[in-house]
C-alpha positions in Angstrom: -53.6 -20.4 -5.9 -53.0 -17.3 -8.0 -52.3 -15.3 -4.9 -49.7 -18.2 -3.9 -47.8 -17.5 -7.6 -47.7 -13.6 -7.0 -46.4 -13.9 -3.3 -43.5 -16.7 -5.0 -43.4 -14.5 -8.2 -42.7 -11.2 -5.5 -39.9 -13.2 -3.3 -38.0 -14.0 -6.5 -38.0 -10.3 -7.7 -36.6 -9.7 -4.2 -34.2 -12.1 -4.0 -33.0 -11.2 -7.4 -32.9 -7.9 -5.7 -30.9 -8.4 -2.4 -28.2 -10.9 -4.6 -27.3 -8.2 -7.0 -26.9 -5.4 -3.7 -24.9 -8.0 -2.0 -22.8 -8.9 -5.5 -22.3 -4.7 -5.4 -21.5 -4.5 -1.6 -19.1 -7.2 -2.3 -17.5 -5.2 -5.0 -17.2 -2.0 -3.1 -15.5 -3.8 -0.2 -12.7 -5.8 -2.2 -11.8 -2.5 -4.2 -11.7 -0.4 -0.5 -9.2 -3.0 0.8 -7.9 -3.5 -2.2 -7.3 0.6 -2.2 -5.6 0.0 1.7 -3.4 -2.6 0.4 -1.9 -0.6 -2.6 -1.6 2.4 0.1 0.4 -0.1 2.9 2.3 -1.1 -0.7 3.4 2.5 -1.2 4.1 3.2 1.8 6.4 0.3 2.6 8.2 1.2 -0.8 8.7 4.9 -0.1 10.4 3.5 3.3 12.6 1.1 1.4 13.6 3.4 -1.2 14.6 6.1 1.0 16.2 3.5 3.2 18.7 3.0 0.0 19.0 6.3 -1.4 20.1 7.7 2.5 22.8 4.7 2.9 25.6 5.5 0.5 25.5 9.1 1.8 27.1 8.2 4.9 30.8 8.1 5.2 33.2 7.8 8.1 34.9 10.9 9.3 38.5 10.4 8.8 40.6 10.4 12.1 43.2 12.5 12.7 45.7 9.9 13.0 45.5 9.1 9.3 46.1 12.8 8.4 49.3 13.3 6.5 51.4 16.6 7.3 54.0 17.5 5.4 57.8 19.1 6.1 58.6 22.8 6.3 60.6 23.3 3.1 64.0 24.8 4.6 65.8 27.3 2.4 
């Protein structure tokens, strides 16, 4: 009976240790995943800002027909 109690106590200790490891690995995996998501969001945000900043810089070229010509002064 004594030996059974010892084995059970050892199994309980090992179970607690494994639970702690699982919690630690889960937290690490969550942090890695959130890091990847953060990087992706930053990349999307950067592309959107670049696209918005570049949009007003594009202007239509004036055509030659719209150009006004002045008459030469005779005098």
